[in-house]
All heavy atoms as a GROMACS GRO file, in nm:
protein
  596
    1MET      N    1  -5.810   4.969  -6.089
    1MET     CA    2  -5.669   4.937  -6.081
    1MET      C    3  -5.624   4.935  -5.937
    1MET      O    4  -5.671   5.012  -5.855
    1MET     CB    5  -5.588   5.042  -6.155
    1MET     CG    6  -5.599   5.041  -6.300
    1MET     SD    7  -5.437   5.085  -6.355
    1MET     CE    8  -5.442   5.032  -6.516
    2ALA      N    9  -5.531   4.846  -5.913
    2ALA     CA   10  -5.478   4.835  -5.778
    2ALA      C   11  -5.375   4.945  -5.755
    2ALA      O   12  -5.285   4.966  -5.835
    2ALA     CB   13  -5.415   4.699  -5.758
    3SER      N   14  -5.389   5.014  -5.645
    3SER     CA   15  -5.298   5.124  -5.618
    3SER      C   16  -5.186   5.084  -5.522
    3SER      O   17  -5.088   5.154  -5.510
    3SER     CB   18  -5.375   5.243  -5.560
    3SER     OG   19  -5.436   5.204  -5.439
    4LYS      N   20  -5.204   4.973  -5.453
    4LYS     CA   21  -5.104   4.932  -5.355
    4LYS      C   22  -5.052   4.793  -5.392
    4LYS      O   23  -5.128   4.703  -5.419
    4LYS     CB   24  -5.168   4.928  -5.217
    4LYS     CG   25  -5.070   4.905  -5.107
    4LYS     CD   26  -5.138   4.917  -4.972
    4LYS     CE   27  -5.035   4.900  -4.863
    4LYS     NZ   28  -5.095   4.909  -4.732
    5HIS      N   29  -4.921   4.779  -5.393
    5HIS     CA   30  -4.859   4.650  -5.426
    5HIS      C   31  -4.833   4.573  -5.298
    5HIS      O   32  -4.775   4.624  -5.204
    5HIS     CB   33  -4.726   4.671  -5.500
    5HIS     CG   34  -4.744   4.735  -5.634
    5HIS    ND1   35  -4.801   4.668  -5.740
    5HIS    CD2   36  -4.714   4.858  -5.678
    5HIS    CE1   37  -4.804   4.748  -5.844
    5HIS    NE2   38  -4.752   4.865  -5.809
    6GLU      N   39  -4.877   4.450  -5.296
    6GLU     CA   40  -4.852   4.362  -5.182
    6GLU      C   41  -4.715   4.296  -5.200
    6GLU      O   42  -4.684   4.248  -5.307
    6GLU     CB   43  -4.961   4.253  -5.175
    6GLU     CG   44  -5.098   4.304  -5.143
    6GLU     CD   45  -5.110   4.347  -4.998
    6GLU    OE1   46  -5.042   4.286  -4.912
    6GLU    OE2   47  -5.186   4.440  -4.971
    7PRO      N   48  -4.634   4.291  -5.095
    7PRO     CA   49  -4.505   4.221  -5.108
    7PRO      C   50  -4.527   4.071  -5.121
    7PRO      O   51  -4.620   4.015  -5.064
    7PRO     CB   52  -4.431   4.255  -4.978
    7PRO     CG   53  -4.538   4.296  -4.883
    7PRO     CD   54  -4.652   4.351  -4.965
    8LEU      N   55  -4.441   4.008  -5.198
    8LEU     CA   56  -4.449   3.864  -5.216
    8LEU      C   57  -4.407   3.793  -5.087
    8LEU      O   58  -4.326   3.845  -5.011
    8LEU     CB   59  -4.358   3.820  -5.331
    8LEU     CG   60  -4.396   3.875  -5.469
    8LEU    CD1   61  -4.291   3.838  -5.571
    8LEU    CD2   62  -4.532   3.823  -5.510
    9PRO      N   63  -4.459   3.675  -5.062
    9PRO     CA   64  -4.421   3.603  -4.939
    9PRO      C   65  -4.271   3.577  -4.929
    9PRO      O   66  -4.215   3.578  -4.821
    9PRO     CB   67  -4.498   3.472  -4.948
    9PRO     CG   68  -4.613   3.501  -5.037
    9PRO     CD   69  -4.566   3.607  -5.132
   10ALA      N   70  -4.205   3.555  -5.042
   10ALA     CA   71  -4.060   3.532  -5.039
   10ALA      C   72  -3.987   3.657  -4.994
   10ALA      O   73  -3.883   3.650  -4.929
   10ALA     CB   74  -4.012   3.488  -5.176
   11MET      N   75  -4.038   3.772  -5.028
   11MET     CA   76  -3.974   3.896  -4.989
   11MET      C   77  -3.995   3.924  -4.840
   11MET      O   78  -3.911   3.985  -4.775
   11MET     CB   79  -4.027   4.012  -5.073
   11MET     CG   80  -3.990   4.002  -5.220
   11MET     SD   81  -4.072   4.124  -5.322
   11MET     CE   82  -4.007   4.274  -5.256
   12ILE      N   83  -4.103   3.879  -4.785
   12ILE     CA   84  -4.130   3.902  -4.644
   12ILE      C   85  -4.034   3.820  -4.558
   12ILE      O   86  -3.978   3.869  -4.461
   12ILE     CB   87  -4.277   3.864  -4.610
   12ILE    CG1   88  -4.372   3.961  -4.679
   12ILE    CG2   89  -4.299   3.865  -4.460
   12ILE    CD1   90  -4.516   3.920  -4.669
   13ASN      N   91  -4.010   3.697  -4.593
   13ASN     CA   92  -3.926   3.607  -4.514
   13ASN      C   93  -3.780   3.610  -4.553
   13ASN      O   94  -3.702   3.529  -4.505
   13ASN     CB   95  -3.978   3.464  -4.524
   13ASN     CG   96  -4.114   3.448  -4.460
   13ASN    OD1   97  -4.146   3.518  -4.365
   13ASN    ND2   98  -4.193   3.358  -4.514
   14GLU      N   99  -3.742   3.700  -4.639
   14GLU     CA  100  -3.605   3.701  -4.689
   14GLU      C  101  -3.504   3.729  -4.578
   14GLU      O  102  -3.397   3.670  -4.574
   14GLU     CB  103  -3.590   3.806  -4.799
   14GLU     CG  104  -3.456   3.804  -4.866
   14GLU     CD  105  -3.451   3.898  -4.982
   14GLU    OE1  106  -3.555   3.948  -5.026
   14GLU    OE2  107  -3.340   3.922  -5.030
   15SER      N  108  -3.536   3.815  -4.485
   15SER     CA  109  -3.441   3.849  -4.380
   15SER      C  110  -3.446   3.749  -4.265
   15SER      O  111  -3.364   3.755  -4.175
   15SER     CB  112  -3.470   3.989  -4.327
   15SER     OG  113  -3.598   3.992  -4.268
   16ALA      N  114  -3.539   3.657  -4.265
   16ALA     CA  115  -3.553   3.562  -4.156
   16ALA      C  116  -3.489   3.427  -4.191
   16ALA      O  117  -3.547   3.323  -4.169
   16ALA     CB  118  -3.699   3.543  -4.122
   17MET      N  119  -3.368   3.429  -4.246
   17MET     CA  120  -3.301   3.306  -4.284
   17MET      C  121  -3.238   3.241  -4.161
   17MET      O  122  -3.195   3.308  -4.068
   17MET     CB  123  -3.193   3.335  -4.388
   17MET     CG  124  -3.251   3.379  -4.520
   17MET     SD  125  -3.128   3.417  -4.642
   17MET     CE  126  -3.052   3.261  -4.666
   18ASP      N  127  -3.233   3.111  -4.162
   18ASP     CA  128  -3.176   3.036  -4.051
   18ASP      C  129  -3.030   3.007  -4.082
   18ASP      O  130  -2.994   2.906  -4.143
   18ASP     CB  131  -3.256   2.906  -4.033
   18ASP     CG  132  -3.217   2.831  -3.908
   18ASP    OD1  133  -3.135   2.884  -3.831
   18ASP    OD2  134  -3.270   2.720  -3.889
   19TYR      N  135  -2.943   3.097  -4.038
   19TYR     CA  136  -2.801   3.084  -4.070
   19TYR      C  137  -2.736   2.967  -3.998
   19TYR      O  138  -2.642   2.907  -4.049
   19TYR     CB  139  -2.728   3.215  -4.038
   19TYR     CG  140  -2.765   3.325  -4.135
   19TYR    CD1  141  -2.849   3.427  -4.096
   19TYR    CD2  142  -2.716   3.324  -4.264
   19TYR    CE1  143  -2.885   3.527  -4.185
   19TYR    CE2  144  -2.750   3.422  -4.354
   19TYR     CZ  145  -2.835   3.524  -4.314
   19TYR     OH  146  -2.870   3.622  -4.403
   20ALA      N  147  -2.785   2.932  -3.882
   20ALA     CA  148  -2.730   2.817  -3.811
   20ALA      C  149  -2.754   2.689  -3.891
   20ALA      O  150  -2.667   2.602  -3.900
   20ALA     CB  151  -2.790   2.806  -3.672
   21GLU      N  152  -2.872   2.677  -3.949
   21GLU     CA  153  -2.904   2.559  -4.031
   21GLU      C  154  -2.818   2.557  -4.157
   21GLU      O  155  -2.771   2.450  -4.200
   21GLU     CB  156  -3.052   2.558  -4.066
   21GLU     CG  157  -3.094   2.437  -4.144
   21GLU     CD  158  -3.082   2.309  -4.065
   21GLU    OE1  159  -3.096   2.312  -3.942
   21GLU    OE2  160  -3.058   2.203  -4.127
   22HIS      N  161  -2.794   2.673  -4.216
   22HIS     CA  162  -2.708   2.679  -4.334
   22HIS      C  163  -2.566   2.633  -4.298
   22HIS      O  164  -2.503   2.560  -4.375
   22HIS     CB  165  -2.702   2.822  -4.390
   22HIS     CG  166  -2.826   2.864  -4.460
   22HIS    ND1  167  -2.854   2.830  -4.589
   22HIS    CD2  168  -2.931   2.938  -4.417
   22HIS    CE1  169  -2.970   2.881  -4.624
   22HIS    NE2  170  -3.020   2.947  -4.521
   23GLN      N  171  -2.517   2.676  -4.183
   23GLN     CA  172  -2.382   2.639  -4.141
   23GLN      C  173  -2.373   2.490  -4.114
   23GLN      O  174  -2.274   2.425  -4.151
   23GLN     CB  175  -2.341   2.718  -4.016
   23GLN     CG  176  -2.198   2.699  -3.977
   23GLN     CD  177  -2.101   2.751  -4.080
   23GLN    OE1  178  -2.124   2.854  -4.143
   23GLN    NE2  179  -1.992   2.679  -4.100
   24ARG      N  180  -2.474   2.431  -4.050
   24ARG     CA  181  -2.474   2.287  -4.024
   24ARG      C  182  -2.478   2.209  -4.155
   24ARG      O  183  -2.412   2.106  -4.168
   24ARG     CB  184  -2.591   2.248  -3.935
   24ARG     CG  185  -2.569   2.280  -3.790
   24ARG     CD  186  -2.665   2.207  -3.698
   24ARG     NE  187  -2.805   2.213  -3.738
   24ARG     CZ  188  -2.892   2.305  -3.698
   24ARG    NH1  189  -2.852   2.401  -3.618
   24ARG    NH2  190  -3.016   2.302  -3.737
   25THR      N  191  -2.555   2.257  -4.252
   25THR     CA  192  -2.562   2.189  -4.381
   25THR      C  193  -2.428   2.195  -4.452
   25THR      O  194  -2.381   2.095  -4.508
   25THR     CB  195  -2.672   2.253  -4.468
   25THR    OG1  196  -2.796   2.246  -4.400
   25THR    CG2  197  -2.682   2.184  -4.603
   26TYR      N  198  -2.364   2.311  -4.450
   26TYR     CA  199  -2.233   2.326  -4.513
   26TYR      C  200  -2.129   2.238  -4.445
   26TYR      O  201  -2.049   2.171  -4.512
   26TYR     CB  202  -2.189   2.472  -4.509
   26TYR     CG  203  -2.052   2.494  -4.566
   26TYR    CD1  204  -2.029   2.489  -4.704
   26TYR    CD2  205  -1.942   2.516  -4.483
   26TYR    CE1  206  -1.903   2.507  -4.756
   26TYR    CE2  207  -1.816   2.533  -4.535
   26TYR     CZ  208  -1.797   2.529  -4.670
   26TYR     OH  209  -1.672   2.545  -4.722
   27ASP      N  210  -2.129   2.236  -4.312
   27ASP     CA  211  -2.035   2.151  -4.239
   27ASP      C  212  -2.056   2.004  -4.270
   27ASP      O  213  -1.961   1.927  -4.284
   27ASP     CB  214  -2.047   2.175  -4.089
   27ASP     CG  215  -1.997   2.313  -4.047
   27ASP    OD1  216  -1.919   2.373  -4.124
   27ASP    OD2  217  -2.037   2.359  -3.938
   28GLY      N  218  -2.182   1.964  -4.281
   28GLY     CA  219  -2.213   1.826  -4.318
   28GLY      C  220  -2.164   1.791  -4.457
   28GLY      O  221  -2.110   1.683  -4.481
   29PHE      N  222  -2.180   1.884  -4.550
   29PHE     CA  223  -2.134   1.862  -4.687
   29PHE      C  224  -1.982   1.849  -4.692
   29PHE      O  225  -1.927   1.759  -4.758
   29PHE     CB  226  -2.181   1.975  -4.778
   29PHE     CG  227  -2.128   1.967  -4.917
   29PHE    CD1  228  -2.180   1.877  -5.007
   29PHE    CD2  229  -2.023   2.048  -4.958
   29PHE    CE1  230  -2.131   1.867  -5.136
   29PHE    CE2  231  -1.973   2.039  -5.086
   29PHE     CZ  232  -2.027   1.949  -5.175
   30VAL      N  233  -1.913   1.938  -4.620
   30VAL     CA  234  -1.766   1.934  -4.620
   30VAL      C  235  -1.716   1.804  -4.558
   30VAL      O  236  -1.622   1.742  -4.611
   30VAL     CB  237  -1.709   2.057  -4.545
   30VAL    CG1  238  -1.560   2.042  -4.518
   30VAL    CG2  239  -1.735   2.184  -4.626
   31SER      N  240  -1.777   1.760  -4.449
   31SER     CA  241  -1.732   1.635  -4.388
   31SER      C  242  -1.765   1.515  -4.478
   31SER      O  243  -1.687   1.419  -4.485
   31SER     CB  244  -1.792   1.616  -4.249
   31SER     OG  245  -1.929   1.593  -4.258
   32LEU      N  246  -1.877   1.519  -4.549
   32LEU     CA  247  -1.910   1.412  -4.643
   32LEU      C  248  -1.807   1.404  -4.755
   32LEU      O  249  -1.762   1.294  -4.791
   32LEU     CB  250  -2.049   1.434  -4.702
   32LEU     CG  251  -2.098   1.332  -4.802
   32LEU    CD1  252  -2.121   1.198  -4.733
   32LEU    CD2  253  -2.225   1.378  -4.869
   33VAL      N  254  -1.765   1.517  -4.807
   33VAL     CA  255  -1.662   1.518  -4.912
   33VAL      C  256  -1.529   1.468  -4.856
   33VAL      O  257  -1.460   1.389  -4.920
   33VAL     CB  258  -1.648   1.660  -4.972
   33VAL    CG1  259  -1.526   1.670  -5.060
   33VAL    CG2  260  -1.773   1.696  -5.050
   34LYS      N  261  -1.495   1.512  -4.736
   34LYS     CA  262  -1.368   1.471  -4.674
   34LYS      C  263  -1.362   1.319  -4.655
   34LYS      O  264  -1.264   1.255  -4.693
   34LYS     CB  265  -1.353   1.543  -4.541
   34LYS     CG  266  -1.228   1.508  -4.465
   34LYS     CD  267  -1.209   1.594  -4.340
   34LYS     CE  268  -1.326   1.583  -4.248
   34LYS     NZ  269  -1.304   1.653  -4.119
   35TYR      N  270  -1.469   1.262  -4.599
   35TYR     CA  271  -1.469   1.118  -4.576
   35TYR      C  272  -1.486   1.040  -4.706
   35TYR      O  273  -1.438   0.928  -4.718
   35TYR     CB  274  -1.576   1.079  -4.474
   35TYR     CG  275  -1.545   1.134  -4.338
   35TYR    CD1  276  -1.637   1.216  -4.272
   35TYR    CD2  277  -1.424   1.108  -4.276
   35TYR    CE1  278  -1.608   1.268  -4.147
   35TYR    CE2  279  -1.395   1.160  -4.152
   35TYR     CZ  280  -1.487   1.239  -4.088
   35TYR     OH  281  -1.458   1.290  -3.965
   36GLY      N  282  -1.550   1.098  -4.804
   36GLY     CA  283  -1.561   1.034  -4.935
   36GLY      C  284  -1.427   1.024  -5.004
   36GLY      O  285  -1.393   0.921  -5.063
   37VAL      N  286  -1.347   1.131  -4.996
   37VAL     CA  287  -1.214   1.129  -5.055
   37VAL      C  288  -1.125   1.028  -4.982
   37VAL      O  289  -1.051   0.951  -5.046
   37VAL     CB  290  -1.152   1.270  -5.054
   37VAL    CG1  291  -1.004   1.266  -5.087
   37VAL    CG2  292  -1.226   1.361  -5.150
   38LEU      N  293  -1.133   1.025  -4.850
   38LEU     CA  294  -1.057   0.928  -4.773
   38LEU      C  295  -1.094   0.785  -4.812
   38LEU      O  296  -1.007   0.700  -4.832
   38LEU     CB  297  -1.080   0.949  -4.623
   38LEU     CG  298  -1.015   0.848  -4.530
   38LEU    CD1  299  -0.864   0.859  -4.535
   38LEU    CD2  300  -1.068   0.867  -4.389
   39SER      N  301  -1.222   0.761  -4.828
   39SER     CA  302  -1.268   0.628  -4.867
   39SER      C  303  -1.216   0.589  -5.005
   39SER      O  304  -1.172   0.476  -5.026
   39SER     CB  305  -1.422   0.625  -4.866
   39SER     OG  306  -1.469   0.502  -4.910
   40LEU      N  307  -1.218   0.682  -5.098
   40LEU     CA  308  -1.170   0.652  -5.232
   40LEU      C  309  -1.019   0.626  -5.235
   40LEU      O  310  -0.972   0.538  -5.308
   40LEU     CB  311  -1.205   0.766  -5.328
   40LEU     CG  312  -1.353   0.775  -5.363
   40LEU    CD1  313  -1.378   0.899  -5.449
   40LEU    CD2  314  -1.400   0.652  -5.435
   41VAL      N  315  -0.943   0.699  -5.155
   41VAL     CA  316  -0.799   0.677  -5.150
   41VAL      C  317  -0.768   0.537  -5.095
   41VAL      O  318  -0.686   0.464  -5.152
   41VAL     CB  319  -0.730   0.787  -5.065
   41VAL    CG1  320  -0.587   0.750  -5.031
   41VAL    CG2  321  -0.735   0.920  -5.138
   42ILE      N  322  -0.835   0.499  -4.987
   42ILE     CA  323  -0.814   0.366  -4.931
   42ILE      C  324  -0.858   0.259  -5.031
   42ILE      O  325  -0.791   0.155  -5.046
   42ILE     CB  326  -0.888   0.350  -4.796
   42ILE    CG1  327  -0.830   0.445  -4.692
   42ILE    CG2  328  -0.879   0.207  -4.746
   42ILE    CD1  329  -0.909   0.450  -4.564
   43LEU      N  330  -0.968   0.283  -5.102
   43LEU     CA  331  -1.016   0.186  -5.200
   43LEU      C  332  -0.916   0.168  -5.314
   43LEU      O  333  -0.888   0.055  -5.355
   43LEU     CB  334  -1.151   0.231  -5.256
   43LEU     CG  335  -1.212   0.144  -5.364
   43LEU    CD1  336  -1.250   0.009  -5.306
   43LEU    CD2  337  -1.332   0.212  -5.425
   44VAL      N  338  -0.861   0.277  -5.365
   44VAL     CA  339  -0.765   0.266  -5.475
   44VAL      C  340  -0.639   0.192  -5.430
   44VAL      O  341  -0.585   0.109  -5.503
   44VAL     CB  342  -0.731   0.408  -5.530
   44VAL    CG1  343  -0.611   0.404  -5.621
   44VAL    CG2  344  -0.851   0.465  -5.602
   45ILE      N  345  -0.592   0.221  -5.310
   45ILE     CA  346  -0.474   0.150  -5.258
   45ILE      C  347  -0.506   0.000  -5.241
   45ILE      O  348  -0.425  -0.086  -5.277
   45ILE     CB  349  -0.427   0.212  -5.126
   45ILE    CG1  350  -0.374   0.353  -5.152
   45ILE    CG2  351  -0.321   0.126  -5.060
   45ILE    CD1  352  -0.345   0.433  -5.026
   46GLY      N  353  -0.625  -0.030  -5.191
   46GLY     CA  354  -0.665  -0.171  -5.177
   46GLY      C  355  -0.676  -0.241  -5.310
   46GLY      O  356  -0.635  -0.358  -5.324
   47LEU      N  357  -0.731  -0.174  -5.410
   47LEU     CA  358  -0.740  -0.234  -5.543
   47LEU      C  359  -0.602  -0.256  -5.603
   47LEU      O  360  -0.578  -0.357  -5.672
   47LEU     CB  361  -0.825  -0.146  -5.635
   47LEU     CG  362  -0.975  -0.147  -5.607
   47LEU    CD1  363  -1.045  -0.042  -5.692
   47LEU    CD2  364  -1.034  -0.284  -5.631
   48TYR      N  365  -0.509  -0.165  -5.578
   48TYR     CA  366  -0.373  -0.183  -5.627
   48TYR      C  367  -0.312  -0.310  -5.568
   48TYR      O  368  -0.256  -0.392  -5.640
   48TYR     CB  369  -0.285  -0.063  -5.592
   48TYR     CG  370  -0.140  -0.089  -5.618
   48TYR    CD1  371  -0.090  -0.083  -5.748
   48TYR    CD2  372  -0.052  -0.123  -5.516
   48TYR    CE1  373   0.044  -0.110  -5.774
   48TYR    CE2  374   0.080  -0.151  -5.540
   48TYR     CZ  375   0.128  -0.144  -5.670
   48TYR     OH  376   0.259  -0.171  -5.696
   49PHE      N  377  -0.324  -0.325  -5.435
   49PHE     CA  378  -0.266  -0.444  -5.372
   49PHE      C  379  -0.336  -0.572  -5.415
   49PHE      O  380  -0.273  -0.676  -5.429
   49PHE     CB  381  -0.269  -0.431  -5.219
   49PHE     CG  382  -0.157  -0.346  -5.165
   49PHE    CD1  383  -0.184  -0.226  -5.105
   49PHE    CD2  384  -0.026  -0.387  -5.175
   49PHE    CE1  385  -0.082  -0.147  -5.055
   49PHE    CE2  386   0.078  -0.310  -5.125
   49PHE     CZ  387   0.049  -0.189  -5.065
   50ALA      N  388  -0.466  -0.566  -5.437
   50ALA     CA  389  -0.540  -0.687  -5.474
   50ALA      C  390  -0.512  -0.730  -5.618
   50ALA      O  391  -0.507  -0.849  -5.647
   50ALA     CB  392  -0.690  -0.664  -5.455
   51ILE      N  393  -0.494  -0.633  -5.707
   51ILE     CA  394  -0.483  -0.668  -5.849
   51ILE      C  395  -0.337  -0.669  -5.896
   51ILE      O  396  -0.291  -0.768  -5.956
   51ILE     CB  397  -0.564  -0.569  -5.935
   51ILE    CG1  398  -0.712  -0.581  -5.899
   51ILE    CG2  399  -0.542  -0.594  -6.083
   51ILE    CD1  400  -0.801  -0.475  -5.960
   52ILE      N  401  -0.262  -0.564  -5.870
   52ILE     CA  402  -0.128  -0.552  -5.925
   52ILE      C  403  -0.020  -0.596  -5.825
   52ILE      O  404   0.079  -0.658  -5.862
   52ILE     CB  405  -0.101  -0.406  -5.969
   52ILE    CG1  406  -0.200  -0.369  -6.080
   52ILE    CG2  407   0.042  -0.386  -6.015
   52ILE    CD1  408  -0.195  -0.225  -6.120
   53GLY      N  409  -0.041  -0.567  -5.699
   53GLY     CA  410   0.062  -0.590  -5.598
   53GLY      C  411   0.076  -0.733  -5.552
   53GLY      O  412   0.162  -0.762  -5.470
   54ALA      N  413  -0.005  -0.825  -5.600
   54ALA     CA  414   0.001  -0.967  -5.564
   54ALA      C  415  -0.012  -0.988  -5.414
   54ALA      O  416   0.050  -1.076  -5.357
   54ALA     CB  417   0.129  -1.031  -5.618
   55GLN      N  418  -0.092  -0.907  -5.350
   55GLN     CA  419  -0.121  -0.918  -5.206
   55GLN      C  420  -0.273  -0.919  -5.189
   55GLN      O  421  -0.332  -0.822  -5.141
   55GLN     CB  422  -0.062  -0.799  -5.130
   55GLN     CG  423   0.086  -0.783  -5.140
   55GLN     CD  424   0.157  -0.877  -5.045
   55GLN    OE1  425   0.104  -0.913  -4.942
   55GLN    NE2  426   0.276  -0.918  -5.082
   56PRO      N  427  -0.341  -1.027  -5.228
   56PRO     CA  428  -0.487  -1.025  -5.227
   56PRO      C  429  -0.548  -1.010  -5.088
   56PRO      O  430  -0.652  -0.945  -5.072
   56PRO     CB  431  -0.526  -1.158  -5.289
   56PRO     CG  432  -0.406  -1.244  -5.276
   56PRO     CD  433  -0.288  -1.154  -5.276
   57VAL      N  434  -0.482  -1.065  -4.985
   57VAL     CA  435  -0.539  -1.054  -4.850
   57VAL      C  436  -0.534  -0.909  -4.803
   57VAL      O  437  -0.633  -0.855  -4.752
   57VAL     CB  438  -0.464  -1.147  -4.752
   57VAL    CG1  439  -0.513  -1.127  -4.610
   57VAL    CG2  440  -0.479  -1.291  -4.795
   58LEU      N  441  -0.420  -0.845  -4.821
   58LEU     CA  442  -0.407  -0.704  -4.783
   58LEU      C  443  -0.502  -0.617  -4.866
   58LEU      O  444  -0.562  -0.523  -4.814
   58LEU     CB  445  -0.263  -0.657  -4.802
   58LEU     CG  446  -0.234  -0.510  -4.770
   58LEU    CD1  447  -0.264  -0.482  -4.623
   58LEU    CD2  448  -0.091  -0.476  -4.804
   59GLY      N  449  -0.518  -0.650  -4.992
   59GLY     CA  450  -0.610  -0.576  -5.077
   59GLY      C  451  -0.754  -0.586  -5.030
   59GLY      O  452  -0.826  -0.486  -5.024
   60VAL      N  453  -0.797  -0.704  -4.993
   60VAL     CA  454  -0.935  -0.723  -4.945
   60VAL      C  455  -0.955  -0.650  -4.813
   60VAL      O  456  -1.058  -0.586  -4.790
   60VAL     CB  457  -0.968  -0.873  -4.932
   60VAL    CG1  458  -1.097  -0.894  -4.856
   60VAL    CG2  459  -0.975  -0.937  -5.069
   61VAL      N  460  -0.854  -0.655  -4.725
   61VAL     CA  461  -0.864  -0.584  -4.598
   61VAL      C  462  -0.877  -0.434  -4.622
   61VAL      O  463  -0.959  -0.365  -4.559
   61VAL     CB  464  -0.742  -0.616  -4.508
   61VAL    CG1  465  -0.735  -0.523  -4.389
   61VAL    CG2  466  -0.746  -0.760  -4.464
   62LEU      N  467  -0.798  -0.379  -4.712
   62LEU     CA  468  -0.805  -0.236  -4.742
   62LEU      C  469  -0.937  -0.199  -4.810
   62LEU      O  470  -0.991  -0.092  -4.785
   62LEU     CB  471  -0.686  -0.193  -4.827
   62LEU     CG  472  -0.553  -0.184  -4.753
   62LEU    CD1  473  -0.440  -0.157  -4.850
   62LEU    CD2  474  -0.558  -0.078  -4.646
   63ILE      N  475  -0.987  -0.285  -4.897
   63ILE     CA  476  -1.115  -0.257  -4.963
   63ILE      C  477  -1.227  -0.253  -4.860
   63ILE      O  478  -1.313  -0.165  -4.863
   63ILE     CB  479  -1.142  -0.360  -5.074
   63ILE    CG1  480  -1.045  -0.339  -5.191
   63ILE    CG2  481  -1.286  -0.351  -5.123
   63ILE    CD1  482  -1.046  -0.448  -5.294
   64LEU      N  483  -1.227  -0.346  -4.766
   64LEU     CA  484  -1.327  -0.344  -4.659
   64LEU      C  485  -1.308  -0.222  -4.568
   64LEU      O  486  -1.404  -0.162  -4.522
   64LEU     CB  487  -1.322  -0.473  -4.578
   64LEU     CG  488  -1.367  -0.599  -4.651
   64LEU    CD1  489  -1.344  -0.721  -4.564
   64LEU    CD2  490  -1.510  -0.588  -4.694
   65ALA      N  491  -1.183  -0.186  -4.545
   65ALA     CA  492  -1.154  -0.070  -4.461
   65ALA      C  493  -1.199   0.059  -4.528
   65ALA      O  494  -1.230   0.157  -4.460
   65ALA     CB  495  -1.005  -0.063  -4.431
   66SER      N  496  -1.206   0.061  -4.661
   66SER     CA  497  -1.250   0.182  -4.730
   66SER      C  498  -1.396   0.213  -4.702
   66SER      O  499  -1.441   0.326  -4.721
   66SER     CB  500  -1.228   0.169  -4.881
   66SER     OG  501  -1.320   0.078  -4.938
   67VAL      N  502  -1.471   0.114  -4.655
   67VAL     CA  503  -1.610   0.136  -4.617
   67VAL      C  504  -1.622   0.162  -4.467
   67VAL      O  505  -1.693   0.252  -4.422
   67VAL     CB  506  -1.698   0.016  -4.658
   67VAL    CG1  507  -1.839   0.032  -4.610
   67VAL    CG2  508  -1.693  -0.005  -4.808
   68VAL      N  509  -1.549   0.084  -4.389
   68VAL     CA  510  -1.565   0.087  -4.244
   68VAL      C  511  -1.498   0.209  -4.180
   68VAL      O  512  -1.558   0.277  -4.097
   68VAL     CB  513  -1.510  -0.045  -4.183
   68VAL    CG1  514  -1.512  -0.039  -4.032
   68VAL    CG2  515  -1.590  -0.162  -4.233
   69VAL      N  516  -1.375   0.237  -4.217
   69VAL     CA  517  -1.298   0.344  -4.152
   69VAL      C  518  -1.365   0.482  -4.167
   69VAL      O  519  -1.383   0.551  -4.067
   69VAL     CB  520  -1.152   0.346  -4.203
   69VAL    CG1  521  -1.078   0.469  -4.155
   69VAL    CG2  522  -1.081   0.220  -4.158
   70PRO      N  523  -1.405   0.526  -4.287
   70PRO     CA  524  -1.471   0.657  -4.294
   70PRO      C  525  -1.604   0.662  -4.217
   70PRO      O  526  -1.637   0.765  -4.158
   70PRO     CB  527  -1.493   0.678  -4.444
   70PRO     CG  528  -1.391   0.595  -4.509
   70PRO     CD  529  -1.376   0.475  -4.420
   71ALA      N  530  -1.676   0.552  -4.216
   71ALA     CA  531  -1.803   0.551  -4.142
   71ALA      C  532  -1.778   0.564  -3.992
   71ALA      O  533  -1.848   0.640  -3.923
   71ALA     CB  534  -1.880   0.422  -4.172
   72VAL      N  535  -1.678   0.494  -3.941
   72VAL     CA  536  -1.646   0.504  -3.798
   72VAL      C  537  -1.594   0.643  -3.764
   72VAL      O  538  -1.633   0.702  -3.663
   72VAL     CB  539  -1.543   0.395  -3.759
   72VAL    CG1  540  -1.487   0.418  -3.620
   72VAL    CG2  541  -1.605   0.258  -3.770
   73LEU      N  542  -1.508   0.698  -3.848
   73LEU     CA  543  -1.458   0.833  -3.823
   73LEU      C  544  -1.569   0.937  -3.827
   73LEU      O  545  -1.570   1.032  -3.749
   73LEU     CB  546  -1.349   0.869  -3.925
   73LEU     CG  547  -1.216   0.798  -3.908
   73LEU    CD1  548  -1.122   0.836  -4.023
   73LEU    CD2  549  -1.154   0.831  -3.774
   74ALA      N  550  -1.664   0.921  -3.918
   74ALA     CA  551  -1.776   1.014  -3.926
   74ALA      C  552  -1.862   1.007  -3.801
   74ALA      O  553  -1.910   1.110  -3.750
   74ALA     CB  554  -1.860   0.985  -4.049
   75MET      N  555  -1.883   0.887  -3.748
   75MET     CA  556  -1.964   0.873  -3.626
   75MET      C  557  -1.891   0.928  -3.504
   75MET      O  558  -1.954   0.986  -3.416
   75MET     CB  559  -2.001   0.727  -3.604
   75MET     CG  560  -2.111   0.679  -3.695
   75MET     SD  561  -2.173   0.519  -3.648
   75MET     CE  562  -2.058   0.413  -3.732
   76LEU      N  563  -1.760   0.910  -3.499
   76LEU     CA  564  -1.685   0.959  -3.385
   76LEU      C  565  -1.671   1.111  -3.385
   76LEU      O  566  -1.656   1.172  -3.279
   76LEU     CB  567  -1.546   0.895  -3.382
   76LEU     CG  568  -1.542   0.746  -3.350
   76LEU    CD1  569  -1.399   0.695  -3.358
   76LEU    CD2  570  -1.600   0.720  -3.212
   77SER      N  571  -1.673   1.172  -3.503
   77SER     CA  572  -1.654   1.318  -3.510
   77SER      C  573  -1.784   1.396  -3.500
   77SER      O  574  -1.782   1.518  -3.504
   77SER     CB  575  -1.584   1.354  -3.641
   77SER     OG  576  -1.670   1.332  -3.750
   78ARG      N  577  -1.898   1.328  -3.487
   78ARG     CA  578  -2.026   1.399  -3.471
   78ARG      C  579  -2.028   1.475  -3.342
   78ARG      O  580  -1.981   1.430  -3.239
   78ARG     CB  581  -2.143   1.301  -3.474
   78ARG     CG  582  -2.172   1.248  -3.611
   78ARG     CD  583  -2.296   1.170  -3.607
   78ARG     NE  584  -2.397   1.246  -3.680
   78ARG     CZ  585  -2.521   1.214  -3.686
   78ARG    NH1  586  -2.566   1.110  -3.620
   78ARG    NH2  587  -2.606   1.285  -3.754
   79LYS      N  588  -2.089   1.591  -3.346
   79LYS     CA  589  -2.097   1.677  -3.228
   79LYS      C  590  -2.219   1.645  -3.146
   79LYS      O  591  -2.320   1.610  -3.187
   79LYS     CB  592  -2.102   1.822  -3.270
   79LYS     CG  593  -1.975   1.864  -3.339
   79LYS     CD  594  -1.985   2.006  -3.384
   79LYS     CE  595  -1.859   2.045  -3.460
   79LYS     NZ  596  -1.866   2.176  -3.514
   0.00000   0.00000   0.00000
C-alpha cells in the first residue's frame, strides 16, 4: 500500500494563476458586450428608418454604421 499521497498537478499550480491574463480577458469580454449592444441599437434604429420610417437612405446608412462604428471604436480604444 502506498503510504504517501502525491499532490495532483492541478493542486500544485493552483496558486500560480495569471491574474493579469484573467483581467485582460474580462476587460475584453466587457468591451465586446458594450460594442455589441451599441451595434444592435444602431441596427434597430436603422431598420426602423428603412422599413417603417420611410427613410430608406438613412436606414441603409445606419445599418452600415452598425457594423463600422463599433469596429472603429473598438480599434481606437485598444491599449
